[in-house]
N, C-alpha and C positions, 0 to 999 in steps of 0.2 A: 466257100462257106463264109457267112457274114461274121464280122468282128463280134457283134453282140451275141451270136450263137457260141462262138469260141469262148467268150468270157463267161457265159452261162455254164458251159461245160467245166471250165476251170473252177468256177465257184462251187460246183457240185463236188469236184475232187478235193478242193481245199477243205470243204466241210468234212469229207471222208477222212482226210488226213488229221483234222482236229480230233475227230472221234477216236481214231485208232492211233493217236500219238503215243499213248502209254504202252499199248501192246507192242508197237514197233520198237519202242525203247527197250522193252523187256527182251524181245527176240534178239536185238542187236547188242544188248548190254551197254547201251550208249544213249546219252540224252540228245544226240544230234538229230534224230528223226522228229523231235518236237519243233525243229526249225522249218521243217518242210512246208507247213501251211503258209508261212510268211514268205518263203521263196515264191510260192504260188501267188500270193497277193501282190508281190512286187511285179511279177509278170503281168498280172491283170492291170496294175497301174500303168505299166509300160504300154499296154494295148489301149489304154484310155487317155493317152496324152492329149488327143484332140478334144476330148470331153472335159478334161481337167481345165483346159484354158477357158472353156465356157463356164465351168463351175466356179472359177475364181470370181466371176461376176456376182456371185451370191454374197461375196464379202461386202459388208456395208460398214458404216461408221459405228455400228453396234454389233454385239455378239449375244448369242443366247446365254441364259444362265447355265444351261447344260455344258456348253463349250467352256464357259468361264470356270466351272467346277472341275472339268477335266484338265484344264490348264493348271489349276492348283494341284490336282492329283499328280500330273506329270512333274511339276516342280518338286513336290514332296518326295517322289520316287528318286529323282536325281539328287536332290539335296541330301536326303538321308544316306543314300548309298555312297555319296562322295565323302561326307564327313566321317562316316563310320569306317570307310576304307582308309582315308588319310590318317586317322588316329590309330589304325591297326586293330580296330575292334572286330572287323570281319576280314576274311581273306579276299584276294583279288578274284578268285574263282566264285566266291559267294556274291561279290559285287556284280560280276558279269551276269550271273544267274538271275539276280534280282532285277536287273535292267531288262534282260530278255523276257522274263516271265511277265513283268508288270508294265513294260512300256510298249513292246511290239503289238500287243492286242489293240492298241489305239489306232492302228492302221485300219482295222475293220470299221471303227467309228468314222474315220475320215472318208472311207470309200462308200459305205452305205448311207452316210448322211447326205452326200452331194452328188455322187456319181452313179451309183447302182441304178439300173433300170428295173421296171416291174418284172421283166423276164428273169433278171438275175436274182432278185429277191425271192421270186417263186422257186427258182432253181435251188436256192439255199434251203427254203422251207421243205421242198420235196426231198432233198438229200437228208435233212434232219429227221423227217418222218420215217424214211427207210432205215436210217441208222438207229433211231430209237427202237424200232421194231427188232432189228438184228441184235442190238445189245441187250434188249429185254429178253429175247429168246434164249440167249446164252445165260443170262442171269437166272432165268427159270430153270434151265437145264442144270446149271451148276448148283443151285440151291437144292434141287431134288437129289442130285448126286451126293452132296455132302450131308444133308439132313436125313435122307431116307435110305439111300443105298450105302452110305458110309464110305464113299470113294472121294479121294481128293485128286483133282486133275493135275497133270504135269505143269500146266500153265500157272496154277496157283503157287506151286513151289518155285518156279522160275521168277514169278512176280515178287515173291517174298525175298528171294536172293538178290534181285535187282534193287529192291528198297534198301537192303542191307549194304549193298555196294555203293549206293548214292549217299547214304548217311552212316559212314563208318563210325563206330563208337556210340552212336545214339541208340536208344531203346526203340525197337521196331515191334509193334504189336503183332503177335504171332497168330491172331484170330483167323487170319486168312488161310492158314494151313491146318486149322484144327477141325478135324472131322466131327460132325455133329453141331457145328456152329454155322451161322448164316453165311452165304456166299458174299464175296466182294465184287463179283462180276468180272468183266474184262478190264475195268479201269482202276484208278489208283485205290479206291475204296468203295464201300457199298453206297456211300452218300453221292459220290460222283456218278456211279453207274445208275443209281436211281434218278438222278437229275437228268440224265440223258433219256431215260424212258419218259419222264414227264415232258421233256423238250420235244420228243418225238410226237407225243400226243397233242401238245399245243400247236405244233407245226402242222400236223395232219388236219386238225380242226380248223385251222386258219385257211386251209385250201378247200375244205368241203363247204358247199353252200349251206346257209342256215336252214333252208327249207327241207334239206335231206336229214330230217330228225333221226330216223332209224339208223342211218349210216353213222351219224355223229355219236349216237348212243353205243353202237357196236364198237366204234373206235375207242371211246372212253372205257368200255368194259374190257377190251383186250389189253390196253396199256395199264389200266387200273389193276387187272389181275396179275400182270407182270410185277407191279410194285408190291402187291399183296404177298405174292410168293417170295419175292426178294426179302421181305420181312424187315424193311427199313421203316420203322414205325413213324418217325418224324416225316419222312417223305409221303407216307400214306395219308397222314393227317393233312399235310400241306397241299397235296394233290386234291384231296377231297374238298378242302376249303376253296381252292382256286376254281374248281369246277362249279361249285355252288355259287360263288360270288361273281365269276366272270361269265361262264357259260349260260347261267340262268339270270344274268343281270337285268334283263328286261322285266322281270317279274318280282314284285315285292309282296310277299304273302301278308305281311301285317297291314299294308295299306289297301290291298285289293280283296282281302278276305277269302281268297280261293287258292288252292294249290295249283301251280302252273302245270300245264299239260306235259311239259318237258320233265318236270320232277316226277309226275305220276308214271310216265313211261320209264324213267330211270329206276324208280322203285320197283316197278313190275319186273324189269330185267334182273335186278338184285334178288328179288324174292324167288324168281324162277331159277336163278343160278344156285341159290342155297337149297331150294327144294330138290333140284337134281342131285346135288351133292348128298343130301340126306337119303334120297332113294338109292344112290350108289352104295352108300354105307350100309343100308339095310339089306339090299339084295346081294351085294358082293363085299362082305366085311373084310375079306382078306386081301382086297385089292390095294396096291401100293399107294394109289391116290388118296385113299382114306387116311393112311399114315401122314401124308402131306397135309391133309385137311386138319387133322388133330394137332399136328405140329404148329400150324399157323394159329389155331385157336389158343394153344398154350402159350405161344410166343406173344401174341397180342395181350393176353391176360397178364403175362409177366411184365410187359412194357407198361401197362396201365398201373400195375402194382408198384413198379419202380417209380413212376411219376408221382404217385400219391404217398410213397414212403412205406407201403405195406411190406416190402421185401428188404428194407434196409434197417440196419441196427439203429436203435434209438429213434425210430420213426422219422429219420431224416429223408426228406423228399428231394426230387430233382430241383425243385424251385428253391429249396434251402441252399443247395449247392450253387445255384445261379446268384443268389443274394451274396453268398460268400465270395463268388467270383467278382462281383461288382465292388465289394468291400476291398478285396485284394488290389483291384485296379487303383482305387483312390489311395490306398495305403502305399502303393509303389510310387505314387506321385511325390511322396515326401523325399524320396531319393532322386527322382527324375521329374522335377516340376514342369519342364518343357513338354513332357508327355501329354499334358492337358491340352496344349495347343496343336502340337505337330505329331504327337504319337511317337512310337519307337521305330517306325519304318517297315520295310518290306524284306529285310534280310533276316538271318538268324539272330541278329542282335535283339536284346530286350527279352521280354517274356517268351516262354516256350509256347509255340502255336500248335494247333491240331488236337486240342482237348475236346471234352464233351460240351463245351460252351462256346460255340462259334461266335456268338455276339460279343463275348469278352475278348476273343482273339482280334476281331475287327476293331473293337474299341481301342485296344492297345496299338494296333497298326496306325490308325488315323488320328487318334487323340479325340477327346470328348467333343470339342467344338465342331470339328469337321465331320465327325461321325454323326452328330445330330443333324447337321446341315444336309448330309447325304441321305440319311434315313427319311427326314421330313420331305426332302426334295423328291425322292422316289415315290413316296406315298402321294404327293401332290400330282406328279406326272400320271400315275395310275388313275387317280380320281378324275383328272381332266380328260384323259383318254377314254375312260368308260362313259363319261358324260357325253363325249363327242360322238361315240360310235352309234350309228344308226343304219342298220342293214336294209331298211326299207327304201333307202335312196340308192338306186343302181349307179348313179354317177359317182358315189363315194365308196363303192364296193371295195376296190383295191386298198384304198387308204384305211378303211375300217378293219379289214382282215389283218393288215399289218399291225395296227394298234391292238387288236385282239391278241395277237401273238405276243407282242412286246409286254402288254399288261399282264398276261397270264404267267409268262416265265419270270418276269421281274418280281411279281407278287409271290410266286413259288419260292424264289431265292430268299426273299425277305422272311417268309414263314419258317423255312428250315434253318435260317440263321440263328434262331432261338436255341437250337441244339448244335447243329454242325454247320460249318462254313463250306460252301461249294464254289462261291464266286471266284476265289483265288486260284482255283484249279486251272492248269494250262489249257484244258479243253473247254472250260466254262467261261472264263473271263472274256475271250473274244466274242462269245455269244451275248454276254451282258452288254458289251460295247455296241453290238449290232442293235440290241433293244434300245439303247440310249439314242442311237442314230435314228431309229424309226420314230421315237418320241419327238426328237428335235425336228425331224423332217415333216411330221404329219399332225402333231398336236398344235392346233391354232391358238392364238393369243398367248404364245410363249413369252415369258419374261425376257426382256432384252436389256443389255447394259451398254450405255454409250461409252465409246472409247475415245 
């Protein structure tokens, strides 16, 4: 068997281990399984020793802006963890955990930027497609069980117990084990589970030729339905926006004055989908699927009301809370001025992370200056990639499909950041670094810095 084939198989299983890292931790009641993907990557690096020697020739007297920012990121992770540990602000255990969670994923950037072949990249995309479908199927099943059947799976109880085990003394949201509440899926929370469904869809679309319009629309419908039933409102909105902005990027309604054929086809599928649901409700009113349909509608209405303040005391909206979050950040700078430049780091030190405002959490982690740099930088990368993509040129097919994937998933993470952060999850951060590697590898005219 060829080395490249062995590495492609390993890439497939490393992706599987990333996706199932949390379930394996729950089953074993240990964080050790989260290291398994990195052992796999080390093995892949060892098999690539000959290629690595050639890849070093890519090093020039200048580096890309992406690499430069990642170097700053690595410095900040190490710097923060070191000084907080030295002054006793965090435990040695927390220090090691921060370094493992936030540094090891950079291995994926190194490999996919300069070493991975087309076969290996496609192996990753294929694995992510399958895994997104599997995780989505469980998400749908568990949502139906909890919302309609009133059953809580044993896995949910074990996952909740594991979260308590990993964070003794901290408040752990019990929504995961509340019957009648939306499912969290197999992963840490409903945001990460939803992110893997979106990841699966974008990966599948990147492997399907653009000309196969019907197949692409079917894929979008299947994964989109999984997100809809999962009832993560932020993810539903983000997914919809990405599909409209990236999948239909070649068509600009305002400038061409006509609705694109893709949009018409998608609307037809959506209309047919809801017409069928309506017929089912009318002909078989006692069917359980009707209860699920009504639950989805009520939940979406509730989320909209929550956003506009209709269900909150004093008409306080979600965006009011966001403004308060930004105010709190700047108020905290009075006690910790360095937070403006370097943030409070990647350990439990500083502000409590994991709230309803992911963008505020990320702002605290990176500091305002680096946060703005990263945010603007990612938007610039997405813009350049989308301008560069041209599927009509067969010579650029591979490059453009990879940029399609990187643009879609990065844009999705930016959208959901307004509400929940997913990028810092153990299973998502490596994927983000893969996206950055694909940007750095395939976006031409990238900004370079002389060393």
